[in-house]
DRENPA-874946 format. One record per residue (C-alpha): residue number from 1; residue in three letters; x negated, y negated, z negated. Coordinates in nm, 3 decimals, m for minus. Example, Ala and Ser with C-alpha at 12.3 -4.5 7.8 and 13.67 -1.06 7.14 Angstrom:
residues 2
<site><resi>1</resi><resn>Ala</resn><xx>m1.230</xx><yy>0.450</yy><zz>m0.780</zz></site>
<site><resi>2</resi><resn>Ser</resn><xx>m1.367</xx><yy>0.106</yy><zz>m0.714</zz></site>
//
This chain:
residues 55
<site><resi>1</resi><resn>Pro</resn><xx>0.799</xx><yy>1.105</yy><zz>1.346</zz></site>
<site><resi>2</resi><resn>Lys</resn><xx>0.578</xx><yy>0.907</yy><zz>1.112</zz></site>
<site><resi>3</resi><resn>Ile</resn><xx>0.718</xx><yy>0.887</yy><zz>0.758</zz></site>
<site><resi>4</resi><resn>Asn</resn><xx>0.521</xx><yy>0.584</yy><zz>0.634</zz></site>
<site><resi>5</resi><resn>Pro</resn><xx>0.803</xx><yy>0.338</yy><zz>0.708</zz></site>
<site><resi>6</resi><resn>His</resn><xx>1.041</xx><yy>0.559</yy><zz>0.505</zz></site>
<site><resi>7</resi><resn>Ile</resn><xx>0.824</xx><yy>0.605</yy><zz>0.195</zz></site>
<site><resi>8</resi><resn>Pro</resn><xx>0.970</xx><yy>0.311</yy><zz>m0.005</zz></site>
<site><resi>9</resi><resn>Ala</resn><xx>1.325</xx><yy>0.441</yy><zz>0.049</zz></site>
<site><resi>10</resi><resn>Met</resn><xx>1.217</xx><yy>0.795</yy><zz>m0.040</zz></site>
<site><resi>11</resi><resn>Lys</resn><xx>1.059</xx><yy>0.672</yy><zz>m0.364</zz></site>
<site><resi>12</resi><resn>Ala</resn><xx>1.371</xx><yy>0.469</yy><zz>m0.444</zz></site>
<site><resi>13</resi><resn>Cys</resn><xx>1.585</xx><yy>0.784</yy><zz>m0.405</zz></site>
<site><resi>14</resi><resn>Leu</resn><xx>1.355</xx><yy>1.021</yy><zz>m0.594</zz></site>
<site><resi>15</resi><resn>Ala</resn><xx>1.264</xx><yy>0.805</yy><zz>m0.894</zz></site>
<site><resi>16</resi><resn>Pro</resn><xx>1.615</xx><yy>0.783</yy><zz>m1.045</zz></site>
<site><resi>17</resi><resn>Leu</resn><xx>1.669</xx><yy>1.156</yy><zz>m0.997</zz></site>
<site><resi>18</resi><resn>Met</resn><xx>1.354</xx><yy>1.226</yy><zz>m1.198</zz></site>
<site><resi>19</resi><resn>Lys</resn><xx>1.425</xx><yy>0.941</yy><zz>m1.443</zz></site>
<site><resi>20</resi><resn>Val</resn><xx>1.089</xx><yy>0.774</yy><zz>m1.379</zz></site>
<site><resi>21</resi><resn>Asp</resn><xx>0.974</xx><yy>0.440</yy><zz>m1.239</zz></site>
<site><resi>22</resi><resn>Glu</resn><xx>0.912</xx><yy>0.422</yy><zz>m0.865</zz></site>
<site><resi>23</resi><resn>Asp</resn><xx>0.545</xx><yy>0.357</yy><zz>m0.946</zz></site>
<site><resi>24</resi><resn>Ala</resn><xx>0.526</xx><yy>0.710</yy><zz>m1.090</zz></site>
<site><resi>25</resi><resn>Val</resn><xx>0.627</xx><yy>0.865</yy><zz>m0.756</zz></site>
<site><resi>26</resi><resn>Ser</resn><xx>0.353</xx><yy>0.925</yy><zz>m0.499</zz></site>
<site><resi>27</resi><resn>Ile</resn><xx>0.426</xx><yy>1.030</yy><zz>m0.141</zz></site>
<site><resi>28</resi><resn>Lys</resn><xx>0.144</xx><yy>1.100</yy><zz>0.103</zz></site>
<site><resi>29</resi><resn>Ala</resn><xx>0.143</xx><yy>1.196</yy><zz>0.471</zz></site>
<site><resi>30</resi><resn>Thr</resn><xx>m0.129</xx><yy>1.348</yy><zz>0.685</zz></site>
<site><resi>31</resi><resn>Thr</resn><xx>m0.177</xx><yy>1.523</yy><zz>1.017</zz></site>
<site><resi>32</resi><resn>Thr</resn><xx>m0.306</xx><yy>1.870</yy><zz>1.092</zz></site>
<site><resi>33</resi><resn>Glu</resn><xx>m0.549</xx><yy>1.751</yy><zz>1.360</zz></site>
<site><resi>34</resi><resn>Lys</resn><xx>m0.379</xx><yy>1.965</yy><zz>1.626</zz></site>
<site><resi>35</resi><resn>Leu</resn><xx>m0.429</xx><yy>2.287</yy><zz>1.426</zz></site>
<site><resi>36</resi><resn>Ser</resn><xx>m0.165</xx><yy>2.562</yy><zz>1.404</zz></site>
<site><resi>37</resi><resn>Phe</resn><xx>0.191</xx><yy>2.547</yy><zz>1.532</zz></site>
<site><resi>38</resi><resn>Val</resn><xx>0.238</xx><yy>2.216</yy><zz>1.348</zz></site>
<site><resi>39</resi><resn>Gly</resn><xx>m0.054</xx><yy>2.046</yy><zz>1.521</zz></site>
<site><resi>40</resi><resn>Arg</resn><xx>0.059</xx><yy>2.179</yy><zz>1.858</zz></site>
<site><resi>41</resi><resn>Glu</resn><xx>0.401</xx><yy>2.020</yy><zz>1.788</zz></site>
<site><resi>42</resi><resn>Glu</resn><xx>0.576</xx><yy>2.358</yy><zz>1.797</zz></site>
<site><resi>43</resi><resn>Gly</resn><xx>0.722</xx><yy>2.316</yy><zz>1.448</zz></site>
<site><resi>44</resi><resn>Met</resn><xx>0.694</xx><yy>2.124</yy><zz>1.124</zz></site>
<site><resi>45</resi><resn>Ala</resn><xx>0.596</xx><yy>2.194</yy><zz>0.765</zz></site>
<site><resi>46</resi><resn>Ala</resn><xx>0.641</xx><yy>2.034</yy><zz>0.423</zz></site>
<site><resi>47</resi><resn>Leu</resn><xx>0.456</xx><yy>2.079</yy><zz>0.097</zz></site>
<site><resi>48</resi><resn>Ala</resn><xx>0.571</xx><yy>1.954</yy><zz>m0.241</zz></site>
<site><resi>49</resi><resn>Val</resn><xx>0.357</xx><yy>1.936</yy><zz>m0.553</zz></site>
<site><resi>50</resi><resn>Val</resn><xx>0.508</xx><yy>1.828</yy><zz>m0.883</zz></site>
<site><resi>51</resi><resn>Leu</resn><xx>0.335</xx><yy>1.764</yy><zz>m1.215</zz></site>
<site><resi>52</resi><resn>Ile</resn><xx>0.567</xx><yy>1.740</yy><zz>m1.514</zz></site>
<site><resi>53</resi><resn>Glu</resn><xx>0.427</xx><yy>1.648</yy><zz>m1.854</zz></site>
<site><resi>54</resi><resn>Lys</resn><xx>0.616</xx><yy>1.651</yy><zz>m2.179</zz></site>
<site><resi>55</resi><resn>Asp</resn><xx>0.537</xx><yy>1.373</yy><zz>m2.429</zz></site>
//
């Protein structure tokens, strides 16, 4: 399923947990152009990247 409609709710849930504004949370979605088991719809994958800076 496409996650774009769910991104605002995801940001609203994540921001308070990280104690940041929703504007500081970025969520992106992309396709694999039918490559690998993900593109063939045989499975799914997720990747998370986090940058934390101390003031």
